[in-house]
C-alpha positions, 0 to 999 in steps of 0.5 A: 524491396517493397514500399514501405509506405505501401505498408503503413497505408494499410494499417489501421487506425486505432485511435479512431476505433475506440468509441462505442457505436451508438453511445450518445444517449446510453446509461453507464450499464449499457455502455459497459454492455456494449463494450464488453459484448454482453446482456445489459442485465448481467451489467447490473451483477456486475455493478453489484460485484465492483461495489463488493470489491470497492469495500475494504475486506472486498479485495480478500473475496477470493483467498479463503479456501472452500469447506470439503468437510471431510475431504479438507485437507485442514480437517484435522487442525480446523477450529469448527464444530463439526456440526457448524462446517458447510460444504462449499460455503468460505472456510470461517477460520481464514476469513477470522484470520483474514479480517483481524490481521487486515484491522491489526496492520491498518492500526499499525500503519495508521490507516482509518479502517472504520469505513467500509471503504479505504480513502484514496490517500491509503490506497497504495499501504492498503494494497500492500496490506492485502498482500501481506495477509493473504501472505499470512494466510499461506503462512497459516495453511503451510503452518498446519500442514507441518502441524499434521506431519510434525516435521520439517523434514520427510522422505521425498523422490530425489530422482529416477534411473534410467530403469526407472528406478526411484530413489528416495532421500530424507529432504526438506518437506515443500510445506517448510520450504514454501514456509521460508519462501513466504517469510521472504515474501513478508519481509519484502512487502513490509520493507515496502510498507516501511520504505512507502511511509519514510517517504512520505515522512521525508516528503512531510519533512520537506514541506514543514522546512519550506514551511519554516523559512516562509515564517522565518522570512515573515517575522524578519520581515516583520522585525525590521519594519517594527524597528525600521533596522536592517536586522541580521538574521545571524544576530536574532536567536529563536524559541523551541518552537522555531519563533523569534525571540523578540527582547532579543531582536530588539537588542541586538537591533539596538547595538547595531545602532549603537555600534555604527559609525557616526559619519558626522563626526569630524576625523 
C-alpha cells in the first residue's frame, strides 16, 4: 500500500500561488492584464465594457436579437419601417420593450431607476427584474411566432418507424409549449420578488417592534422618575401612536398610592 504521507508531500500549495508576479507598483489595468495574460491595451476596452455592464440597461446588452432584414423570422410582425431596418444592429422593437418593462417593474417594486446605476441595496431585486424582463421578451418572441402561424396546433413529426417512415400528428406547437414554460418561469420570478420584499418587510417589522419596546421602556422610566413611584405597565394606557397617556398614568399612580396599605396605622 502506498504511503499516504508521500502523496500529501507532492500536493502543490495553491494558497501560495495566488499572487501576481511583479504586481508591486502596477496599476489596476496592468494587474488585470497579468492575470488574464493579455495585452495591456485590451484592458482599457475591458474597463469600458465593465462600465457598460455596470449601468442599469447594460445587463440587457446581449438580449435583443440582431436585425437580419428579409431573413429575420419576425419580419412579418416587425413594427419598424423597412427603411429604418439596419442589418446587423440590435432590434429596436426589443430594445424598446426592454427599457419600458424594466422601468415599469422598477416603479412597481419601488426601486429607484432614475440614475444610470442601480443602488447596491436594490441589486438583488434589480437582478430578478432583469430575469423577469428577459422572460417577457422571450414570451413576446413566442407570441409573435404564434401570431404568424395563427394556431396553437401544428402537424408535427411524432415518430419514425424501423423502415424510416415518418408519422405526423396534430400536436401543440413548440412555440405554444415554450410560451407556457415561460409563463411558469415568470410566475416563479414574481414569487421570488414578492418573497424577497416580504422578508424585508418582516425584518423591518422586527426592527420596529424592538424600537417600540425600547421607546416604551424609556417612557416608563421617565414616568417613574417624574412621579417618584413604581409604575406598573398594566396600569398605563397608550395612544394610537404608542405613546403613554400622561394624564392616565398620573391618575393610575395616584390610585396606587391611595390603595397602598398604611403601615403607620395601629391594628
